[in-house]
N, CA, C, O and the ligand as a Tripos MOL2 file, in Angstrom:
@<TRIPOS>MOLECULE
protein
  277   275    70     0     0
PROTEIN
NO_CHARGES

@<TRIPOS>ATOM
      1 N         129.5740   87.2290  139.5800 N.3       1 MET1
      2 CA        128.5380   88.2330  139.7370 C.3       1 MET1
      3 C         127.7170   88.4760  138.5130 C.2       1 MET1
      4 O         128.2830   88.7230  137.4480 O.2       1 MET1
      5 N         126.4460   88.4210  138.6010 N.am      2 GLY2
      6 CA        125.6470   88.6770  137.4560 C.3       2 GLY2
      7 C         125.3980   90.1340  137.1720 C.2       2 GLY2
      8 O         125.3820   90.9680  138.0780 O.2       2 GLY2
      9 N         125.2080   90.4250  135.9330 N.am      3 ILE3
     10 CA        124.9390   91.8190  135.5820 C.3       3 ILE3
     11 C         123.4280   91.9240  135.3250 C.2       3 ILE3
     12 O         122.8760   91.2220  134.4780 O.2       3 ILE3
     13 N         122.7890   92.8040  136.0660 N.am      4 THR4
     14 CA        121.4270   93.0670  135.8010 C.3       4 THR4
     15 C         121.2610   94.1750  134.8110 C.2       4 THR4
     16 O         121.7740   95.2800  134.9840 O.2       4 THR4
     17 N         120.5160   93.8510  133.7420 N.am      5 LYS5
     18 CA        120.2520   94.8530  132.7700 C.3       5 LYS5
     19 C         118.9480   95.5670  133.0260 C.2       5 LYS5
     20 O         117.8820   94.9530  133.0620 O.2       5 LYS5
     21 N         119.0400   96.8240  133.1950 N.am      6 ASP6
     22 CA        117.8480   97.5800  133.4480 C.3       6 ASP6
     23 C         117.3610   98.2900  132.1670 C.2       6 ASP6
     24 O         118.0980   99.0030  131.4860 O.2       6 ASP6
     25 N         116.1330   98.0560  131.9060 N.am      7 TYR7
     26 CA        115.5860   98.7440  130.7120 C.3       7 TYR7
     27 C         114.0880   98.9440  130.9220 C.2       7 TYR7
     28 O         113.4290   98.2130  131.6620 O.2       7 TYR7
     29 N         113.5890   99.9610  130.2420 N.am      8 GLU8
     30 CA        112.0920  100.1810  130.3480 C.3       8 GLU8
     31 C         111.5910  100.7090  129.0370 C.2       8 GLU8
     32 O         112.3350  100.9530  128.0880 O.2       8 GLU8
     33 N         110.2870  100.8740  129.0340 N.am      9 LEU9
     34 CA        109.6090  101.3980  127.8320 C.3       9 LEU9
     35 C         110.1970  102.7310  127.4650 C.2       9 LEU9
     36 O         110.4000  103.5870  128.3250 O.2       9 LEU9
     37 N         110.4710  102.9110  126.1940 N.am     10 GLY10
     38 CA        110.9990  104.1580  125.7250 C.3      10 GLY10
     39 C         112.5080  104.2430  125.7200 C.2      10 GLY10
     40 O         113.0780  105.2180  125.2290 O.2      10 GLY10
     41 N         113.1620  103.2290  126.2640 N.am     11 ASP11
     42 CA        114.6280  103.2500  126.2280 C.3      11 ASP11
     43 C         115.1580  103.1420  124.8190 C.2      11 ASP11
     44 O         114.5580  102.4560  123.9920 O.2      11 ASP11
     45 N         116.2220  103.7730  124.5300 N.am     12 ILE12
     46 CA        116.9360  103.6000  123.2750 C.3      12 ILE12
     47 C         118.0910  102.7050  123.5840 C.2      12 ILE12
     48 O         118.9430  102.9750  124.4300 O.2      12 ILE12
     49 N         118.0720  101.5900  122.8270 N.am     13 VAL13
     50 CA        119.1250  100.5280  123.1760 C.3      13 VAL13
     51 C         119.9580  100.2050  121.9510 C.2      13 VAL13
     52 O         119.5630  100.3990  120.8020 O.2      13 VAL13
     53 N         121.1380   99.6980  122.2750 N.am     14 GLU14
     54 CA        121.9900   99.1220  121.2590 C.3      14 GLU14
     55 C         121.9810   97.6560  121.4280 C.2      14 GLU14
     56 O         122.1770   97.1420  122.5300 O.2      14 GLU14
     57 N         121.7490   96.9570  120.3290 N.am     15 MET15
     58 CA        121.7710   95.5060  120.4090 C.3      15 MET15
     59 C         123.1060   94.9430  119.8140 C.2      15 MET15
     60 O         123.8080   95.5890  119.0360 O.2      15 MET15
     61 N         123.3820   93.7100  120.2440 N.am     16 LYS16
     62 CA        124.6140   93.0840  119.7770 C.3      16 LYS16
     63 C         124.5990   93.0230  118.2230 C.2      16 LYS16
     64 O         125.5720   93.3130  117.5270 O.2      16 LYS16
     65 N         123.3730   92.6090  117.7470 N.am     17 LYS17
     66 CA        123.2800   92.5750  116.3090 C.3      17 LYS17
     67 C         122.5280   93.7940  115.7710 C.2      17 LYS17
     68 O         121.4450   94.1420  116.2410 O.2      17 LYS17
     69 N         123.1440   94.4310  114.7630 N.am     18 LYS18
     70 CA        122.4420   95.6060  114.1680 C.3      18 LYS18
     71 C         121.3020   95.0820  113.2540 C.2      18 LYS18
     72 O         121.2980   93.9480  112.7750 O.2      18 LYS18
     73 N         120.3550   95.9930  113.0610 N.am     19 HIS19
     74 CA        119.3020   95.6260  112.1330 C.3      19 HIS19
     75 C         119.9220   95.5180  110.7410 C.2      19 HIS19
     76 O         120.8450   96.2690  110.4230 O.2      19 HIS19
     77 N         119.4500   94.6290  109.9350 N.am     20 PRO20
     78 CA        120.0510   94.3690  108.6140 C.3      20 PRO20
     79 C         119.8920   95.6470  107.7050 C.2      20 PRO20
     80 O         120.5420   95.6940  106.6610 O.2      20 PRO20
     81 N         119.1180   96.6080  108.0290 N.am     21 CYS21
     82 CA        119.1150   97.7860  107.1870 C.3      21 CYS21
     83 C         120.3360   98.7010  107.3740 C.2      21 CYS21
     84 O         120.6460   99.5150  106.5030 O.2      21 CYS21
     85 N         121.0200   98.5630  108.5060 N.am     22 TYR22
     86 CA        122.2680   99.3020  108.7820 C.3      22 TYR22
     87 C         122.1230  100.7980  108.7390 C.2      22 TYR22
     88 O         123.1060  101.5190  108.5720 O.2      22 TYR22
     89 N         120.8910  101.2780  108.8900 N.am     23 LEU23
     90 CA        120.6020  102.6790  108.8390 C.3      23 LEU23
     91 C         120.9000  103.2940  110.2390 C.2      23 LEU23
     92 O         121.2070  104.4810  110.3470 O.2      23 LEU23
     93 N         120.8050  102.4800  111.2790 N.am     24 SER24
     94 CA        121.0150  103.0050  112.6560 C.3      24 SER24
     95 C         121.5620  101.9370  113.5470 C.2      24 SER24
     96 O         121.3480  100.7490  113.3020 O.2      24 SER24
     97 N         122.2560  102.3280  114.5620 N.am     25 ASP25
     98 CA        122.8220  101.3810  115.5370 C.3      25 ASP25
     99 C         121.9270  101.1580  116.6870 C.2      25 ASP25
    100 O         122.2240  100.3260  117.5450 O.2      25 ASP25
    101 N         120.7850  101.8970  116.7540 N.am     26 THR26
    102 CA        119.9470  101.8210  117.9260 C.3      26 THR26
    103 C         118.4790  101.4290  117.6150 C.2      26 THR26
    104 O         118.0010  101.5590  116.4880 O.2      26 THR26
    105 N         117.8460  100.9820  118.5890 N.am     27 PHE27
    106 CA        116.4180  100.6190  118.5610 C.3      27 PHE27
    107 C         115.7250  101.3280  119.7650 C.2      27 PHE27
    108 O         116.3690  101.6840  120.7520 O.2      27 PHE27
    109 N         114.4430  101.5070  119.6410 N.am     28 THR28
    110 CA        113.6420  102.0250  120.7570 C.3      28 THR28
    111 C         112.6690  100.9310  121.2380 C.2      28 THR28
    112 O         112.0210  100.2400  120.4510 O.2      28 THR28
    113 N         112.6060  100.8160  122.5760 N.am     29 ILE29
    114 CA        111.6560   99.8400  123.1280 C.3      29 ILE29
    115 C         110.2470  100.3990  123.1040 C.2      29 ILE29
    116 O         109.9400  101.3380  123.8380 O.2      29 ILE29
    117 N         109.3800   99.8300  122.2620 N.am     30 ILE30
    118 CA        108.0210  100.4140  122.0880 C.3      30 ILE30
    119 C         106.9680   99.6190  122.7960 C.2      30 ILE30
    120 O         105.8530  100.1210  122.9400 O.2      30 ILE30
    121 N         107.2210   98.4540  123.2370 N.am     31 ARG31
    122 CA        106.3070   97.6640  123.9840 C.3      31 ARG31
    123 C         107.0000   96.6810  124.9200 C.2      31 ARG31
    124 O         107.9980   96.0660  124.5440 O.2      31 ARG31
    125 N         106.4870   96.5300  126.1240 N.am     32 MET32
    126 CA        107.0700   95.5710  127.0480 C.3      32 MET32
    127 C         105.9650   94.7200  127.5880 C.2      32 MET32
    128 O         104.8920   95.1870  127.9720 O.2      32 MET32
    129 N         106.2790   93.4300  127.6010 N.am     33 GLY33
    130 CA        105.3330   92.4700  128.1500 C.3      33 GLY33
    131 C         106.0590   91.1440  128.2250 C.2      33 GLY33
    132 O         107.2560   91.1460  128.5130 O.2      33 GLY33
    133 N         105.4380   90.0480  127.9940 N.am     34 ALA34
    134 CA        106.1270   88.7730  127.9160 C.3      34 ALA34
    135 C         107.1280   88.8640  126.7720 C.2      34 ALA34
    136 O         108.2270   88.3140  126.8400 O.2      34 ALA34
    137 N         106.7330   89.5510  125.7490 N.am     35 ASP35
    138 CA        107.6400   89.8980  124.6690 C.3      35 ASP35
    139 C         107.9910   91.3510  124.6420 C.2      35 ASP35
    140 O         107.2500   92.2170  125.1080 O.2      35 ASP35
    141 N         109.1450   91.5890  124.0810 N.am     36 ILE36
    142 CA        109.5990   93.0110  123.9640 C.3      36 ILE36
    143 C         109.5380   93.4200  122.5270 C.2      36 ILE36
    144 O         110.0610   92.7260  121.6550 O.2      36 ILE36
    145 N         108.9290   94.4990  122.2740 N.am     37 LYS37
    146 CA        108.9160   95.0000  120.8850 C.3      37 LYS37
    147 C         109.8570   96.2230  120.8090 C.2      37 LYS37
    148 O         109.7850   97.1780  121.5820 O.2      37 LYS37
    149 N         110.7460   96.1010  119.8000 N.am     38 ILE38
    150 CA        111.6460   97.2220  119.5750 C.3      38 ILE38
    151 C         111.4930   97.6740  118.1260 C.2      38 ILE38
    152 O         111.1320   96.9280  117.2160 O.2      38 ILE38
    153 N         111.8070   98.9920  117.9910 N.am     39 LYS39
    154 CA        111.6970   99.5960  116.6820 C.3      39 LYS39
    155 C         113.0640  100.1180  116.2350 C.2      39 LYS39
    156 O         113.7540  100.8400  116.9550 O.2      39 LYS39
    157 N         113.4080   99.7300  115.0510 N.am     40 CYS40
    158 CA        114.6730  100.1540  114.4750 C.3      40 CYS40
    159 C         114.6380  101.6990  114.2270 C.2      40 CYS40
    160 O         113.7240  102.2060  113.5760 O.2      40 CYS40
    161 N         115.6360  102.4140  114.7530 N.am     41 ASN41
    162 CA        115.6200  103.8590  114.6390 C.3      41 ASN41
    163 C         116.1290  104.3160  113.1940 C.2      41 ASN41
    164 O         116.1900  105.5010  112.8670 O.2      41 ASN41
    165 N         116.4540  103.3490  112.4390 N.am     42 GLY42
    166 CA        116.8900  103.6620  111.0200 C.3      42 GLY42
    167 C         115.6880  103.5710  110.0820 C.2      42 GLY42
    168 O         115.2640  104.5700  109.5020 O.2      42 GLY42
    169 N         115.1620  102.3970  109.9460 N.am     43 CYS43
    170 CA        114.1060  102.1450  108.9560 C.3      43 CYS43
    171 C         112.7290  102.2010  109.5630 C.2      43 CYS43
    172 O         111.7460  102.2890  108.8270 O.2      43 CYS43
    173 N         112.6110  102.1520  110.9020 N.am     44 GLY44
    174 CA        111.3200  102.2610  111.5650 C.3      44 GLY44
    175 C         110.5370  100.9410  111.6460 C.2      44 GLY44
    176 O         109.3920  100.9340  112.0990 O.2      44 GLY44
    177 N         111.1440   99.8190  111.2080 N.am     45 ARG45
    178 CA        110.4990   98.5350  111.3230 C.3      45 ARG45
    179 C         110.5460   98.0690  112.7970 C.2      45 ARG45
    180 O         111.5110   98.3320  113.5130 O.2      45 ARG45
    181 N         109.5350   97.4100  113.2020 N.am     46 SER46
    182 CA        109.5790   96.8750  114.5350 C.3      46 SER46
    183 C         109.7870   95.3410  114.5700 C.2      46 SER46
    184 O         109.4320   94.6130  113.6420 O.2      46 SER46
    185 N         110.3630   94.9120  115.6590 N.am     47 ILE47
    186 CA        110.7300   93.5000  115.8560 C.3      47 ILE47
    187 C         110.1970   93.0560  117.1910 C.2      47 ILE47
    188 O         110.3110   93.7900  118.1730 O.2      47 ILE47
    189 N         109.6150   91.8730  117.2570 N.am     48 MET48
    190 CA        109.1690   91.3260  118.4900 C.3      48 MET48
    191 C         110.1510   90.2440  118.9930 C.2      48 MET48
    192 O         110.4960   89.3090  118.2700 O.2      48 MET48
    193 N         110.5740   90.4010  120.2200 N.am     49 LEU49
    194 CA        111.5170   89.4040  120.7670 C.3      49 LEU49
    195 C         111.0530   88.8930  122.0450 C.2      49 LEU49
    196 O         110.4890   89.6450  122.8400 O.2      49 LEU49
    197 N         111.2610   87.6060  122.3090 N.am     50 GLU50
    198 CA        111.0020   87.0830  123.6520 C.3      50 GLU50
    199 C         111.9420   87.7890  124.5960 C.2      50 GLU50
    200 O         113.0900   88.0820  124.2610 O.2      50 GLU50
    201 N         111.4230   88.0620  125.8080 N.am     51 ARG51
    202 CA        112.2270   88.7940  126.7650 C.3      51 ARG51
    203 C         113.6250   88.2220  127.0050 C.2      51 ARG51
    204 O         114.6010   88.9520  127.1830 O.2      51 ARG51
    205 N         113.6810   86.8990  127.0040 N.am     52 MET52
    206 CA        115.0470   86.2540  127.2060 C.3      52 MET52
    207 C         115.9550   86.5780  126.0390 C.2      52 MET52
    208 O         117.1380   86.8680  126.2190 O.2      52 MET52
    209 N         115.4000   86.5270  124.8480 N.am     53 LYS53
    210 CA        116.1940   86.7780  123.6710 C.3      53 LYS53
    211 C         116.5920   88.2400  123.5950 C.2      53 LYS53
    212 O         117.6790   88.5700  123.1200 O.2      53 LYS53
    213 N         115.7250   89.1040  124.0550 N.am     54 PHE54
    214 CA        116.0160   90.5040  124.0510 C.3      54 PHE54
    215 C         117.1360   90.7860  125.0220 C.2      54 PHE54
    216 O         118.0660   91.5260  124.7030 O.2      54 PHE54
    217 N         117.0600   90.2050  126.2010 N.am     55 GLU55
    218 CA        118.1190   90.4600  127.2160 C.3      55 GLU55
    219 C         119.4360   89.8870  126.7540 C.2      55 GLU55
    220 O         120.5010   90.4430  127.0220 O.2      55 GLU55
    221 N         119.3550   88.7690  126.0580 N.am     56 LYS56
    222 CA        120.6400   88.1580  125.5290 C.3      56 LYS56
    223 C         121.2460   89.0930  124.5070 C.2      56 LYS56
    224 O         122.4610   89.2890  124.4970 O.2      56 LYS56
    225 N         120.4410   89.6650  123.6600 N.am     57 GLY57
    226 CA        120.8750   90.4840  122.5780 C.3      57 GLY57
    227 C         121.2160   91.9060  122.8650 C.2      57 GLY57
    228 O         121.8240   92.6040  122.0530 O.2      57 GLY57
    229 N         120.8080   92.3320  124.0520 N.am     58 LEU58
    230 CA        120.9290   93.7010  124.4920 C.3      58 LEU58
    231 C         122.4160   93.9910  124.8450 C.2      58 LEU58
    232 O         123.0460   93.2820  125.6290 O.2      58 LEU58
    233 N         122.9300   95.0640  124.2260 N.am     59 LYS59
    234 CA        124.3020   95.4750  124.5110 C.3      59 LYS59
    235 C         124.2810   96.5300  125.5830 C.2      59 LYS59
    236 O         124.8970   96.3400  126.6320 O.2      59 LYS59
    237 N         123.5980   97.6330  125.3670 N.am     60 LYS60
    238 CA        123.4510   98.6690  126.3420 C.3      60 LYS60
    239 C         122.2890   99.6450  126.0490 C.2      60 LYS60
    240 O         121.7990   99.7790  124.9280 O.2      60 LYS60
    241 N         121.8930  100.3130  127.1460 N.am     61 VAL61
    242 CA        120.8750  101.3290  126.9670 C.3      61 VAL61
    243 C         121.6030  102.6710  126.7560 C.2      61 VAL61
    244 O         122.4550  103.0640  127.5540 O.2      61 VAL61
    245 N         121.2580  103.3320  125.7040 N.am     62 VAL62
    246 CA        122.0840  104.5540  125.3830 C.3      62 VAL62
    247 C         121.2230  105.8540  125.5570 C.2      62 VAL62
    248 O         121.7600  106.9550  125.4350 O.2      62 VAL62
    249 N         119.9360  105.7320  125.8330 N.am     63 GLY63
    250 CA        119.1670  106.9130  126.0250 C.3      63 GLY63
    251 C         117.6900  106.5810  126.3160 C.2      63 GLY63
    252 O         117.2960  105.4300  126.5050 O.2      63 GLY63
    253 N         116.9560  107.6000  126.3360 N.am     64 HIS64
    254 CA        115.4830  107.3900  126.6390 C.3      64 HIS64
    255 C         114.6460  108.4120  125.8420 C.2      64 HIS64
    256 O         115.0630  109.5430  125.5920 O.2      64 HIS64
    257 N         113.4590  107.9540  125.4640 N.am     65 THR65
    258 CA        112.5400  108.8310  124.7680 C.3      65 THR65
    259 C         111.0960  108.4900  125.2340 C.2      65 THR65
    260 O         110.8570  107.4100  125.7760 O.2      65 THR65
    261 N         110.1880  109.3780  125.0270 N.am     66 ASP66
    262 CA        108.8670  109.1220  125.5000 C.3      66 ASP66
    263 C         108.0930  108.2750  124.4560 C.2      66 ASP66
    264 O         108.0280  108.6210  123.2770 O.2      66 ASP66
    265 N         107.5530  107.2360  124.9030 N.am     67 VAL67
    266 CA        106.7740  106.3530  123.9240 C.3      67 VAL67
    267 C         105.3440  106.1960  124.4480 C.2      67 VAL67
    268 O         105.1260  105.8660  125.6140 O.2      67 VAL67
    269 N         104.4000  106.4330  123.5800 N.am     68 LYS68
    270 CA        103.0520  106.2070  123.9200 C.3      68 LYS68
    271 C         102.6360  104.7560  123.6330 C.2      68 LYS68
    272 O         102.9100  104.2470  122.5460 O.2      68 LYS68
    273 N         101.9970  104.0990  124.5650 N.am     69 GLU69
    274 CA        101.6640  102.6670  124.3120 C.3      69 GLU69
    275 C         100.4190  102.6370  123.4970 C.2      69 GLU69
    276 O          99.9330  101.5600  123.1520 O.2      69 GLU69
    277 ZN        116.2330   98.9980  110.2930 Zn       70 ZN70
@<TRIPOS>BOND
     1     1     2 1
     2     2     3 1
     3     3     4 2
     4     3     5 am
     5     5     6 1
     6     6     7 1
     7     7     8 2
     8     7     9 am
     9     9    10 1
    10    10    11 1
    11    11    12 2
    12    11    13 am
    13    13    14 1
    14    14    15 1
    15    15    16 2
    16    15    17 am
    17    17    18 1
    18    18    19 1
    19    19    20 2
    20    19    21 am
    21    21    22 1
    22    22    23 1
    23    23    24 2
    24    23    25 am
    25    25    26 1
    26    26    27 1
    27    27    28 2
    28    27    29 am
    29    29    30 1
    30    30    31 1
    31    31    32 2
    32    31    33 am
    33    33    34 1
    34    34    35 1
    35    35    36 2
    36    35    37 am
    37    37    38 1
    38    38    39 1
    39    39    40 2
    40    39    41 am
    41    41    42 1
    42    42    43 1
    43    43    44 2
    44    43    45 am
    45    45    46 1
    46    46    47 1
    47    47    48 2
    48    47    49 am
    49    49    50 1
    50    50    51 1
    51    51    52 2
    52    51    53 am
    53    53    54 1
    54    54    55 1
    55    55    56 2
    56    55    57 am
    57    57    58 1
    58    58    59 1
    59    59    60 2
    60    59    61 am
    61    61    62 1
    62    62    63 1
    63    63    64 2
    64    63    65 am
    65    65    66 1
    66    66    67 1
    67    67    68 2
    68    67    69 am
    69    69    70 1
    70    70    71 1
    71    71    72 2
    72    71    73 am
    73    73    74 1
    74    74    75 1
    75    75    76 2
    76    75    77 am
    77    77    78 1
    78    78    79 1
    79    79    80 2
    80    79    81 am
    81    81    82 1
    82    82    83 1
    83    83    84 2
    84    83    85 am
    85    85    86 1
    86    86    87 1
    87    87    88 2
    88    87    89 am
    89    89    90 1
    90    90    91 1
    91    91    92 2
    92    91    93 am
    93    93    94 1
    94    94    95 1
    95    95    96 2
    96    95    97 am
    97    97    98 1
    98    98    99 1
    99    99   100 2
   100    99   101 am
   101   101   102 1
   102   102   103 1
   103   103   104 2
   104   103   105 am
   105   105   106 1
   106   106   107 1
   107   107   108 2
   108   107   109 am
   109   109   110 1
   110   110   111 1
   111   111   112 2
   112   111   113 am
   113   113   114 1
   114   114   115 1
   115   115   116 2
   116   115   117 am
   117   117   118 1
   118   118   119 1
   119   119   120 2
   120   119   121 am
   121   121   122 1
   122   122   123 1
   123   123   124 2
   124   123   125 am
   125   125   126 1
   126   126   127 1
   127   127   128 2
   128   127   129 am
   129   129   130 1
   130   130   131 1
   131   131   132 2
   132   131   133 am
   133   133   134 1
   134   134   135 1
   135   135   136 2
   136   135   137 am
   137   137   138 1
   138   138   139 1
   139   139   140 2
   140   139   141 am
   141   141   142 1
   142   142   143 1
   143   143   144 2
   144   143   145 am
   145   145   146 1
   146   146   147 1
   147   147   148 2
   148   147   149 am
   149   149   150 1
   150   150   151 1
   151   151   152 2
   152   151   153 am
   153   153   154 1
   154   154   155 1
   155   155   156 2
   156   155   157 am
   157   157   158 1
   158   158   159 1
   159   159   160 2
   160   159   161 am
   161   161   162 1
   162   162   163 1
   163   163   164 2
   164   163   165 am
   165   165   166 1
   166   166   167 1
   167   167   168 2
   168   167   169 am
   169   169   170 1
   170   170   171 1
   171   171   172 2
   172   171   173 am
   173   173   174 1
   174   174   175 1
   175   175   176 2
   176   175   177 am
   177   177   178 1
   178   178   179 1
   179   179   180 2
   180   179   181 am
   181   181   182 1
   182   182   183 1
   183   183   184 2
   184   183   185 am
   185   185   186 1
   186   186   187 1
   187   187   188 2
   188   187   189 am
   189   189   190 1
   190   190   191 1
   191   191   192 2
   192   191   193 am
   193   193   194 1
   194   194   195 1
   195   195   196 2
   196   195   197 am
   197   197   198 1
   198   198   199 1
   199   199   200 2
   200   199   201 am
   201   201   202 1
   202   202   203 1
   203   203   204 2
   204   203   205 am
   205   205   206 1
   206   206   207 1
   207   207   208 2
   208   207   209 am
   209   209   210 1
   210   210   211 1
   211   211   212 2
   212   211   213 am
   213   213   214 1
   214   214   215 1
   215   215   216 2
   216   215   217 am
   217   217   218 1
   218   218   219 1
   219   219   220 2
   220   219   221 am
   221   221   222 1
   222   222   223 1
   223   223   224 2
   224   223   225 am
   225   225   226 1
   226   226   227 1
   227   227   228 2
   228   227   229 am
   229   229   230 1
   230   230   231 1
   231   231   232 2
   232   231   233 am
   233   233   234 1
   234   234   235 1
   235   235   236 2
   236   235   237 am
   237   237   238 1
   238   238   239 1
   239   239   240 2
   240   239   241 am
   241   241   242 1
   242   242   243 1
   243   243   244 2
   244   243   245 am
   245   245   246 1
   246   246   247 1
   247   247   248 2
   248   247   249 am
   249   249   250 1
   250   250   251 1
   251   251   252 2
   252   251   253 am
   253   253   254 1
   254   254   255 1
   255   255   256 2
   256   255   257 am
   257   257   258 1
   258   258   259 1
   259   259   260 2
   260   259   261 am
   261   261   262 1
   262   262   263 1
   263   263   264 2
   264   263   265 am
   265   265   266 1
   266   266   267 1
   267   267   268 2
   268   267   269 am
   269   269   270 1
   270   270   271 1
   271   271   272 2
   272   271   273 am
   273   273   274 1
   274   274   275 1
   275   275   276 2
@<TRIPOS>SUBSTRUCTURE
     1 MET1         2 RESIDUE 1 A MET
     2 GLY2         6 RESIDUE 1 A GLY
     3 ILE3        10 RESIDUE 1 A ILE
     4 THR4        14 RESIDUE 1 A THR
     5 LYS5        18 RESIDUE 1 A LYS
     6 ASP6        22 RESIDUE 1 A ASP
     7 TYR7        26 RESIDUE 1 A TYR
     8 GLU8        30 RESIDUE 1 A GLU
     9 LEU9        34 RESIDUE 1 A LEU
    10 GLY10       38 RESIDUE 1 A GLY
    11 ASP11       42 RESIDUE 1 A ASP
    12 ILE12       46 RESIDUE 1 A ILE
    13 VAL13       50 RESIDUE 1 A VAL
    14 GLU14       54 RESIDUE 1 A GLU
    15 MET15       58 RESIDUE 1 A MET
    16 LYS16       62 RESIDUE 1 A LYS
    17 LYS17       66 RESIDUE 1 A LYS
    18 LYS18       70 RESIDUE 1 A LYS
    19 HIS19       74 RESIDUE 1 A HIS
    20 PRO20       78 RESIDUE 1 A PRO
    21 CYS21       82 RESIDUE 1 A CYS
    22 TYR22       86 RESIDUE 1 A TYR
    23 LEU23       90 RESIDUE 1 A LEU
    24 SER24       94 RESIDUE 1 A SER
    25 ASP25       98 RESIDUE 1 A ASP
    26 THR26      102 RESIDUE 1 A THR
    27 PHE27      106 RESIDUE 1 A PHE
    28 THR28      110 RESIDUE 1 A THR
    29 ILE29      114 RESIDUE 1 A ILE
    30 ILE30      118 RESIDUE 1 A ILE
    31 ARG31      122 RESIDUE 1 A ARG
    32 MET32      126 RESIDUE 1 A MET
    33 GLY33      130 RESIDUE 1 A GLY
    34 ALA34      134 RESIDUE 1 A ALA
    35 ASP35      138 RESIDUE 1 A ASP
    36 ILE36      142 RESIDUE 1 A ILE
    37 LYS37      146 RESIDUE 1 A LYS
    38 ILE38      150 RESIDUE 1 A ILE
    39 LYS39      154 RESIDUE 1 A LYS
    40 CYS40      158 RESIDUE 1 A CYS
    41 ASN41      162 RESIDUE 1 A ASN
    42 GLY42      166 RESIDUE 1 A GLY
    43 CYS43      170 RESIDUE 1 A CYS
    44 GLY44      174 RESIDUE 1 A GLY
    45 ARG45      178 RESIDUE 1 A ARG
    46 SER46      182 RESIDUE 1 A SER
    47 ILE47      186 RESIDUE 1 A ILE
    48 MET48      190 RESIDUE 1 A MET
    49 LEU49      194 RESIDUE 1 A LEU
    50 GLU50      198 RESIDUE 1 A GLU
    51 ARG51      202 RESIDUE 1 A ARG
    52 MET52      206 RESIDUE 1 A MET
    53 LYS53      210 RESIDUE 1 A LYS
    54 PHE54      214 RESIDUE 1 A PHE
    55 GLU55      218 RESIDUE 1 A GLU
    56 LYS56      222 RESIDUE 1 A LYS
    57 GLY57      226 RESIDUE 1 A GLY
    58 LEU58      230 RESIDUE 1 A LEU
    59 LYS59      234 RESIDUE 1 A LYS
    60 LYS60      238 RESIDUE 1 A LYS
    61 VAL61      242 RESIDUE 1 A VAL
    62 VAL62      246 RESIDUE 1 A VAL
    63 GLY63      250 RESIDUE 1 A GLY
    64 HIS64      254 RESIDUE 1 A HIS
    65 THR65      258 RESIDUE 1 A THR
    66 ASP66      262 RESIDUE 1 A ASP
    67 VAL67      266 RESIDUE 1 A VAL
    68 LYS68      270 RESIDUE 1 A LYS
    69 GLU69      274 RESIDUE 1 A GLU
    70 ZN70       277 GROUP 0 **** ****
């Protein structure tokens, strides 16, 4: 059985790999398209990931916040 990971814009997510700054365990999804852009909730830097790579690296969704595109 496959696990479907549900996520949307504004979700706060935990990734398998932490951001190298180690200031936070979580990221916020700030843009969704062919690529997913996430922002580190520690240092505020953003990272662009291919959707597939994002889904592979996603551990879990831990919350939600409002994000303006
Ligand atoms: Zn960071």
